[in-house]
N, C-alpha and C positions, 0 to 999 in steps of 0.2 A: 436398674435394667431388669434383670430377671423377675424381680419381684413386681415389676410394671407389668411384665409379659404375663405372669401366671394369674394377676388380677385380671387383666384384661379377658384371659381364656375362661376364667371362673364365670366372670358377667356375661361372655359373649354366649356361654353353652344355653343361656334362657332366652336369648335373642332370637328375632325371626330369622329365616332360612339363611339370609344373606350374611347372617354373622355366626354361621356355624363351622365347627372345623373342617379343615380341608382334609377329604381323604382320596384316595386314586379313583374312588367310583362315584365322588360326591356330583351331582348335578344341582345346579340352582339357577332358577328362572328369573329370581327378583332383579330387578334392574336398578344399580344405584347410579349417581350421577356425579359430574363434574370431578373434582380433585379426588374424592374418596375411589371412584372407579378407576380412574388412571393409576392410583396407588395400586390398587388391587391386581390391575392388569400387570404391572412391573413385577410386584410380588411372583404372578404365576408365572410369567417369563423366566423369571430367576429359578423357581422350583423346577420347570420342566425342561429347561437346557440342560443339555450332557455336560458342558464344560462349565468353568464356574463363570457367570456371566451377571451383568447389572444390565437393567434395561430403562427406556422410556417409551411410553406408547404415546399415538398420535394426538390424544387430547392432550395428554400433559406438555407435549413440546408446546404446542400454539398457546397455552394457557400460562406458563410461567412467564415473569418479568424478563424481557431483555429485547436487544435490536436484532440477535441472530441466533442461531444454532447452538454457540459458542456458551450462551448464558445457561442454555436448559441443559448443556451435557455437563456443566459444573455442578449439578445439584446430584449426579452420580456420585456413590462413594469412591473415593479415592481420585476423582477426576478434578484438576485445576486448570486454570488458564494463565496466559499472559495477558495482561488487560492493560489497555491504553484510553486515550480519550474518545477511542469510537469503539470501545467495547472489547471482549476478547476475541484473540486470533487464533494462536498455537495451544493445542490442549496436551497437559501432561496426565499421565496415568502411575498412580501410587506413588506420587510424590518423585517420580522420575521424568527426566524431560521428554519434550516432545518427538525428538529424534529417536527415541527409542520406543515409539509407539507408531502402529500402522492404522491407515485410514482407508477404508473401501466406500466407493459411493455405489449403490447398487452391486455391490460385489466385485468393483474394480478399483484400481488405484485413480487417484485423481491427481492432476498438474497442479503445480503452484508457482506463484511468480515471486517468490521471495529467494527462490534458490536453494531451499530445503526440501524435505520430502512431508514436512507436516502441513496438512491441509490447512488452508486460511478460512476459518469457519465463519468470519466474519462477511463473506461475500454470499453466503447461503441464509435465505429467512426461514427462520424457524417453521412458519405456519405450513409450508410446501412439503413438509416430511410426514412419512407415515411411521416412522419407528426407529430406533435407536438401539442399538445392542454394544456392550462392551465386553468382550472376551478377555476376562483377566488371565486365563490359562490358554494354552495353544492345543489345536488339533491338526491334524496332517493336510486336512482340506481347505484351510485357512490360507490364503496368500501372505507369504513368508513376510516379517520386517517387524513383528511385535514383541519385541522382549518385555517390555511393560503392560503390552496389551494390544487388542485390536480393535478399533471404534469401525462398526458397521452401520451405515446410515441407508435407509431405503425411503424412496419416493413411493407415492402411492400406485398401488397396481389397481386399475378400476374394476375389474370382475371380481378381484378377491375382496375388495372394499365391500361390493354388493349392494349397494344403495346408491340413489341419484343425490347430489350434494352440490349445490350452489351457494358460494358464500362470498361476501364483500366486507370488508373491514376498512375504514378511515380511522388510521391513528395521528394526531398531533403531538408534536414534540415541543417541549419547553425547557428551556436551558437557561438557569438563573445567571450562569458565567457569561453569557453572550451580552447581558445587561452593562457588565463591564466595558465592551467595545463601542467605542464612539460612533454613534449613527448606525448601529446595526439593529437586527429583529431577532428575538430569542426563540421565535417559533419555527418549526419544521413541520414536515408531515411525511406520513407513508400509507400507501393503499396499496391494498392486498384482496386479489379476486381468484377465487378458485372453483372449478367446476369438473364433478365427476359422473359419469352416465354409464348406462350400458344397454346395449342394443341386441336384439334376436334377428340374425340372419338368416333364418330359414335352414335349406342346406348347408349352407357356408358356416353355420354354428352360432357362435355370439361373441360380440365385441364389446371392448369398454375403451373409453377414453378419458382420460385425465389432463387438466391443464391448469396452469397455476401462473399468476403474473403479479410482479411487485415494483412499485417504484418508491424509492426511499429517497428523501431531501431533506439533509440537516444541516446545521453549522456547528462547528466543535471549536470553541477556542482552548488555547492552552497557554502555560506559562511556565517557563523554565529557567534552571541554572544548568549548565551543562559545560564539563572540562573536555579536552580532546581526548580521542582515542589512543594515546600514545603517551606511556608514562615511563619516566627515567629515573635511575637511582642515581642521584646528585651526592655529591661528596660534602659532607658535614664539616669536616676539616678546612674548606677553603672556602673563602669568602670570594664568590665570585665578581668578576667585572664586567665578564660578558654572560652567558649562558654558562649555567652550573656545571661543573666538571663531573662527567659521568663516572661512575664506578662498574667497575667488571666484576665478573663472577669470582674470579680469582682473588682479586683486592678485596672483595667482601668477605670470603673464607679466610682471607688471612686478618681479619679484624678491623678493616676500614669503615669507619661509622658512615651512616648514608642515610637519607631520606627520600621520599617518593614525591616527584612534583610533575603536574602535567605540563605539556607543551604549550597551552593555551586554554584559556577559560571565556565562556560566553554566557550572556544573559539573554534571553529570547522570549519576546512575545510573537504569537501567531492566532489569527482567525483561520479555520479551516472549514472548508465548504464539501458537502460530498453529497452526489447523486449516484444513486445505484439503480439500475433495473436489472429485474430477473425473470426469464420465463423458464418453467419448467411443462414439459409435455410428455405422455405416455399413452401408449395403444396395447392393450392387451386381447389378443384372438385367439380362440380355441374354437377351431373348426370342428373338432371332435372331442371324444373324451380320453384321445391319444396325444392330442398335439395343445402345447400352450405355447404361443408366442409373443413375446414381449420385446416392445421396442420404445426407447425412450431418449429423450434429449434435453438437455440442461443450458441455458446461455445466462451469463450474468456480465453485466459491463458496469464499470465503477469511475465515475470521474471525481477525483479529489483533488482540492487545490488549498495549496497555504501560503497566506501573506505574511511573509515574516519580518521580523525587525529585531536585528541583533546588535547588540553592543558587545565587544568583543575586546579582551586583553589578550592581544596577539603574542606575548613573550613573557609568560608567567614562571619563566624558570631564568630572568636575566636579572643579573646585579642581586641576587638574593642575599640578605643579612638578617641579622638577629633570629637566626632560625631556631624554633621549637618544634621537637618531634615525639613521637612515645616509643615504646618499645616493639611495634610493629611497624615501626619506620613510616608512620603516616604523619604527614606536614600539619602541625598544628598552627602555626604562626611564622610569618615571616615578612618584612619590608622588601619590597623591588622597585624595578621601574620597568614598565611597559609600553610600547606603542598600543593606543587605543584605536578603534576602527567602529564606524557605524555600516553595517552591513544590511541591505535592503535585498530582499530575494522574494521571489514568485516562483512557487514550486507547483507543477502540475503533473497528477499521475492519471493515467488512463490504463484500467486493467480490464482485461476481458477474456472472459473463461467459456469455453465450449467443449462440454462433452456428451457422450452418449453411445447408444451401442444396441447391438441385438441380442436377444437371448431366446434360445430355441430348445425346448423340451420335447421329447419323443418317448410315449411309453411303448417300446416295443414289443413287449409281453406284459402278462401280470408282474413279472418278477424284474424285468431289466428296463432301467429308464436310461435314457441316454440326453444328454445337454452339450448344447455347443453355445460359445458366446465370443463375440467380438465387440470391441470397443475402441475407441478413441478419445483422448481427453487433452486441450491445448489450452496453456494459459500465456496470455502476451501482455507483459507489463512494460509501458514506455513512461520513462520521466523524462519532462523538460525543466530545466532549472535555469534560470536566468537572476543572475546577481551581480550587484554593484558594490565596491567597496571605496571607503574614504577613510584615511587615517590621519592621525595627529603630525604637528610638523611644528617647528620652532616659530613659522609664521601663519597668520591665520589667511583665509582667503583675500584679505584686503592687502596683504604684505606686510602687516603690523606684526611687531614682536608679540608673543603670548606673554601668559603672566609666568607659566613654567619656562619658557625660552628653550624648548629642547622638543624632540620628538617624542620622548619616552616620558611618560607621566608617572611619578612615584604613587605607590599605592601600598596598604597593607592587607595581607590575608590572615583571616583569625578563625580557625576551626576548632576551637577549645571548647565551644558550647554548643551542643546538637549536630542535627546532620545538616544544617545550612550554613557553609563557611560564609561569614561576612567579608566583603571585598569593599575598602573604602579609599577613594582617590584622594590626591591633594587637592583641598578645599579650595586653592586657588584656580582648579580647573573645573568648569562648569560644563556637568555634562550635557546639559540641554542646548548648549550654545552651538549651532550650526556652523558658524563661521571658523570654529575650532577644528574641524574634520575637513582638511584643506589639500591634502597631500596625497600621492600614491593612486590615484583613482585607477580601479581595476574594473573591467566587465568581464563576467565569465557566462557562456552559455555553456551546458552541459547537456546533453542528451544521452540517455543510457535506455538500452533494451534488454529485458531478460525473457527469453520465449522457453517454455518447458511442452515438450510433447510426448504423450505416451498413446503408442499402438500394442495393443494385447489381444490375443486371443487363446481360448482356452478349450477343452474338451474333457467332460466327465460322464462317468458309467457308474450305475448304481444297481446292485442286483441283490434283491430280497432274498432271504434264506428262513428256513424254518430250524429251529433249535437254539441252541447257546448264543451262537455266532447268528444275528441275525440280518446282517447286512453287509456287503462289502461296497466300498466306494473306490475307485480308481481316475485318474486324470492326469492330464499333462497341460501345461501353460507354456506361452511365448510372449516376452514382452520387449519391446526397442523403445528406450528412454533417451531422447535427446536434449540435452539443455545447453542453450547457448545465450552469450551476452555480448552487444558492443559497447562501448563508452566512447562518445564523441565530445572531446573538451576543448572549447575555442577560448582562448583568454585574450583580451584586448586591453592593454596599457595606454592611459592617456599621459600626457606631458606638459600640455599647455595650461599654464594658469589661469590665463584670460578666460579659457571654455571651462575649467573647473569653476570659477567663480561665478559666470553663468548660470550653469547648469545647479550649482550649488542654490543659489536665490530663485532660481526657478522651480524646482523640483521638493522644496521643505514642505514637511507635511507635520501636524501637531502630533504628540504623541498619542497612537490611537487607543489607548486603554488608560481607566481610571484605577486606583487602587491595585496598580501591579505587585504582585507577588504580596499581596497584603494578607494572605494566609500563612505566609512564609515567617520564621520567627526572627526578629533582630535585624530585619535586612536594610541596607542602605542605599540600594539602587533601586530607584523608584521611577525613574524614566532616562531617557536620554535623546539627544536630536535624532530625527528619523527622517527619511525622504520616500519619495515614490518612485519604486522601482522602474515601472514602464515608462515614466517620465524622464528619468534618467537615460535610459535606453534611447528614446526620440530624441534627445536633445543631443547626446553624444554621438550617436550611429546615423540620426535620421530615419529609424526602425525601430519597431519595438521588439524585432525579433532578426538579428542578422543572418539566422541562419547555420548551418554546420559546416564544417572543415571539408568536408566530402572525403574524407579519409576517417574510416572508422576502424583502423588499425590500432591496437593498444595490448600493451603487456598485461592489463588488468580482464581483457577479454576471456571468455571461457567457451571453449566447444568440447562437451563432453557428450559420448554416446555409451550406453550402457544397454547390453543385450543381455538376457535371462532366460534359461530355457530351467522349467521345473517340473517334476512330476510327483505323483505320491499314490501311497496305497495305505487304505484305512478300513478297519472291521469294526463295527459295530456290535454289542452283546447287550443280552438281557436275560436275566433269569435269576438263580438263587445261588449263594455261597453260603455253605454252614446254614443254610434255612433262612439268610436274610436275602430279601431282594436287592440285586445288584444290577446296574447300567452301566454303559459308557463305552469307550472308544480305544483303540490302540493302533498305530500307523507309524509310517515314515515319510518324510519328504524330501526329495533331492533336489539342489538349487545349484547350478552352475552360472557363474557371473563373469562377465568379461567386459573391460570398460578400456575405451580408445579416447585418450584426452590430446587436443590439439593448443597449442598457445604459442606466443611470441614472446621474444626477447630483441631488446635494441641490439642492431649490427653495429659491430666495432670495426675500427681500422687500427692496424700499429704503425705508428710513426716512428722511424728511427732518428736519433738525435746523433749529432757529429761525435758525442764522444763514446757512441756505441751502446749509450743506454736508450731505452724506448719510451714512448708514452701511448695511451689509448685516446682516440677519440669517436665519438659517436657520430655515424653517417645520416643519422635520420630515418634510415630504412630498419627493417625488422627481419629477422630470421625465424625460420619456423621451429617449434619444438613439439615432439610427438611421443607421448607415453604410453605405453599398454601396462595393461594388469588383469588378474584374472584368479578368480577364486571358485570353489567347489567346497558344498557343505551338505552333510546329513542331519536331518532333523527329526529325531524320533520322538515320540509322545504317547503317552497313555493317560487316559482319563476314566477313574471310576468313582460311581456314585452308588452311595448304600444307603437305604431305607431303613434307617436305625428303628425306628417307630413309625406308626401313620403320620406323626407331624415332625420329626427329625430327620433330617439329611445329613449323611457325611459325606464329604468327597476327598479324594486325592488325585492328584495331579502331577506328573513326571513329565518334563519335556525339554528339549533343547529348542533356543530361537536366535534368530539372529537380527540385527539392525543394521542396515548399509549405512555408510556416510552419505551427507547431504551432496547432490551434485555439485554445488559450487564449490565445495570443498576439495573437488577432484580436479579442478584448474589446474592446466601445465605452464601459465605465463611465469616468466621470468625477469625478476627487478635486478639490474646490475648497476652497483655502487662502485665508482671508482674511487682508488685512493688519492688523497691531496698530493700533488706535486706531478712533476713531469719529465723525472730522469728514475727508470727501474730497470732492474736486469732480467725480468722475464715477465710475460703476461700475469701468470699469476699472482706476482708481486704487486701490479698494478691494478688489480681487482681487489677493491675493499671486501665485500661481500656481495653474495648472491642470495636473494630470499624469494623462496616460492611465493606465487598467489594462490597456490592450493597444494594438494598433496595427491596427485592420482593412484599412488600405490597404497593407500590407506585401505585396510581390510574392514570387514563387516565386524560389527562388535557381537561377537559370540557370548551365549550363556547358557549355564545348564540350570534348571529352575524345577523347584519342589514347591508345590501348595496342598495345604491341608487347609480344610474347610469345615466348620460345623453351623448348621442352619436350622433355627427351630420356627415352625409355622404353627402358632396358635391357633391362627383361622385366616381368612381370607384378607383381613387388614394388618395383621400384626407379624412382622418377621424379627427374629432377632439373630444375628448371622457373625461369626468370627471366621476370618482366613489368615493364616499365618503362612508367609513364603520366603523363599531363599533363593537368590541368583547368585551363580558364580561365574564372574566375569573371566575372561581369557587374558586380559590386559588393559592397560589404561592409555593415553596419549602423553607422548612425550616429544619434545623438540628433537630434531636429529639431523645431523650434518652427512649428507650423502654424496659421494663424488659424480658429479654427471658430466658428460663430454660435450663438450662446444668446439666450434670450428670458427676461431677468430683471424680474421686477414688470412685464410688458407692454413692456419696452422691449428691442429687438433690439440686441446688441452683438456685436462680433467680438474675440474674446480669445484669446493665442497659447496653445497647447497643448503640452507636451512629449511626445513619444512616440519612437519609434523607427521608422526607415526604411530603406529601401534607399539606398545610397550610390552615385553615377557611377564610384567608383573601380573600376579593373580589379585583378584579382588572380588568383594562380594556385596551384596545387599541382604540384609534382615529386615523383614518386614510385616506389619500386622494391620489388617483392617477391621473394622467394627461396624456394623448396621443395625438400628432399630427403628422401627416402623411401626406405628400404633394409631388406631382410631380411638378416640378416648370415648367411646360409646359407654364404656362402664361408670362415666360420671352420671351425675343426676342432671335433668335438663335443666336450662338449654346449655350447659357446659357441655353436654355430649356431642356437641358440634365440633369441638376440637378435634385435633388430630396433629401428627407431626413425623418427622424423619430425622434422625440423627446418623452421621456417618464420621468417620475419623479414621485415618491411615499415619502409621508411623513407621519410619524407615530410618535405618542406619546405614552406612556403606564407607568403604575405605577406597574406594576407586578415585584414580589420581590424574588428573588434568593439569598439566604443567605449563605456566606462563612461557611464551615462545621467546620472551625478551629477558626475563629474571628468574625462569624456570631450572630444571633441571635441563641438561642437554647431555645427549649421546652421541658418540662418534660411530658410525654405522660399521665402518672398517676395523676398529679395534674394539668397541664395546665399552671402551672407557666412558665414565658418566662424570661429567662436572657439575658437582652441585650448584644448585640454585640460591636466590637471594631471597626468596619470599616462598611461603607454603604454597602446594597446590591445591585446586579446587577439586572437588568431587566430580560426580554425574553431571553432566550439562542438564540442568532442567530439576536437578535432585533438590527436594525438600522433606525436611526430618517430618514435619507436621503439616497434615491436610485436614480441615474440618470444615464440614458443611452442615448446617443445622436449618430445619425446615418446619415451622409451625405455620398451621392452618385453623381456619375456621368457617363451617358452613352452615347457614341456618336460611332454610326456604330458599329465596332467589340470590341470598348475599352470601358470598365467600371472599375470603380474605388470606393471604398467606405473606409472611415475610421469609427471606434466606438469607442468612449470615454464612460467609465464607471468609475461612482463615488459611494463609499459608504462610509457611516460615521462610526465613531466606534460602535463596537457591544461586547457583552458579548458572550464568547465561552466555554461552557463546556467540560471538556475532556471527552471522552467516556469512560464508565462506572460509572460516576457520583460518587459522595461521595468525591469530589476532591474541592481544593480550587477555589476561581475566577479567571478568565482570561479573559483580555480585547484585542480584537483586534482592532489595530488601523486603521482610516479611509484611504482609498487609493483610486486613481484614476489610469486608465490605458488607452493606446491607443493603439489600433490595426487597421491594413488598409488590404486592399486585392485589387490588380490590375490583371485584367483577360483581354487578347486579343485574340479573336478567328481568328486564321489563316483560317478556313473555316468553314462550318455549322458541321463539324464532330470532329474537333480538336481545343484545346484552351491551352495556357499557362496561368499559373498564379504565382503572387508572392505575399506572405503574411510576414505579421511582426506582430510579438506579443510582448507586454510590452516593447514598444518604449520609454515609460519615464523612463526606468530602476526603476520601482517601488519598494521599499525596504518593506516586510513584517515586521510589529513590533507588539509586544504583550506585555501586561503589566499584573503585579500579584503582590498582589492581589487587588489594586485598582488602577484607571486610570493612566498614567504617571509613574508608577513604572515599568521601564522595565524589562520584564524577556527574551526577545528574539527579536532580529532581525536578518533578513535574507535576504542577495542579492542573485539572480537567473540569472540577466541580461535579456538580450532580445534574441530573437528568430525570425529567417528567414526561409520561406519554398519557393521554386521554383518547379513548378509540370506542367507537360503535362498531359492532359486529352483527351483521344479519345472514341468517341462514334460511335459505328457501326449500 
């Protein structure tokens, strides 16, 4: 790499002015275009910013292949994302989880419909953004929350943009996977229009307006194998006649052999349709040279629909025999019996985002500048799920004995080769025979709403000075975030065999896909009997939607209010130290956080038996649970940048950072499980366990951080940069039993509740990231049109996340730790290796670029916390973009995503124990863009 940079430097010295080395006083009027220019802009931003930063400019964001801003961010050094059939969503930095990153939208927090703090980048079209910066190191004036880094996204400010722009783009989407779906169209489309202009208002100064709109409409089919979210340790010494016998932590510690098995397994075929509308608008008004007023609003509405068809093995722990497992307790082979079920589901999601605010800057004097900002952000996600289930029975729908003559069908589970377990059913059972799914008809309607609202205001003051201390910044911020959910579940069981038969006959559908799981290795399940969901609802209930229950109370509900007061003071400096130019800042930010979490638990009555014993019964009502928590944190930071040579910059950053837990992880609901039996001596004995739906007492993850960077800028096109970083965390996460007080039938009792809490362990992350970007103009023509960027991040950590069911557990009263049965995971979202390689070629009106991305295996928590461990397997993906300029105003582009047809695989609760794999295929886009 160094040799390449040196060769580039020597050759570039003889080039035109655009290729001359960067110096502090260099002025270059030569204009370059397209990819090269945007690369140069990103390099310049990195060099000039005080903190350790990587950036993307406006042109590069829109020109990179992808559906959303997420794909663009993934080209930045150390940035990667969770990726599904509709593109990347939550972004992770430096191989660390998205919950350790903070994202600001025009300097403000943005709400989220997922229940976590990571912004869903899939809802934001890349064409409507002006720039993106990723702060790898922190400074006091940044909103707290970025242990791994802070992603700063900005829409266009029309006066700063400085010119008129009218742009229209129409993009067609082609999805080859969609051709497998019977009677479907593989084409979709996206249209984007944006307008920027400036106007003189005479004595009222000047005003600029910016407006962008987009409509996106695509189909996204997918096919998958998925096991349940709950995995249990089964006793390997016992041949089960029913569900396998569970092994406790104590039994495992005593040497009882066990293997890990899921409660159920499902094969899923689905077709997804998505329509998204987005509108971004901004007004910038400068009445004079002292005032700068910016108003902006963003609106996005996404309608998403899945038509699912599932084949379910409902009891994969039943009567397991001939078991084989490995030293990691992964189930490799077994025979068993399971009820089979055909489940038809229509899932509909509407997600609406609205945000915006006003930013007011006043230059009070030549030295003093005041700034005030007020903002509001709200995301509302509403999910409606209508599902029908039909199960196997000894009799078919006509009352005839089946070949199996049993509700449960023998099956074989074989995971001895590859990531795809092979499930084979008894050949006497025909999976495609509709008449065999004849029992336990159940219809469910579930409506779930998640709403996340953030109101925030801040005030900042900046005072410019002469001398080594060049500026003082100070400010305060207030924010109030409220996250609420409700879950309304209606279950309707049908018992009439005659009605079951009539509906079964009326609502049959042919399996809707050809070559199901054709890309998966050695698979035996290719199709099964499927039914029309809405037809079943109409024929069973006389309506496609029976409506909700009218009672949305549930222990799964969340109502979390988080109030934050923060303030900071920061000094910027610029001068010389030991004859060397130095610049940077130092400061401190203080943060006070309070949380109020409201939840529900089922109300219980005590029934006294004649022999003096008691039993507990649920009344159907609910009792309120209210938990408060607070924290106060001090976050100092220092950034120092040294111009070691005219081309070399050294950086040092020392700072303390924090990342708060997800709002959904702070829920206060409590699920009470009663012991089997009817005669107990006390209320505590009658309660089997109480499991928390969240942990309101969770504290922020805190870390002390040190970064050292060395950056070599050979010329405007070339950078070779290395950063070493260290993070020391104050603890990990561990299940804990905490005694909570409950009033049951007028009696106050203290009962242990299992939930996740911060541990006292110290942990760390060591990491290094590398960036090399170069335009190969040192090659002979026409090869001088090539250029590229290579970025790599390596990190190691000993952070521990324990499985809530099978990991270590601590008694909060005594501090005693009971050892777990399986190893802990690391940081949520942590990958040891993250790589991005970008190669481009430009010649005249033609530009071509390909982007390869790799991310190694990582642990990913379920949103809401208090769930078992889940690991996402490593993945590599390749995307490309071809652009041809017909003239100065019109160009056409061809883009391709996921050309490797990458499969998404996750394991649970140990790596390699496959829980889910999903294929969603490649996507291609062709577009025409006109700029007026």
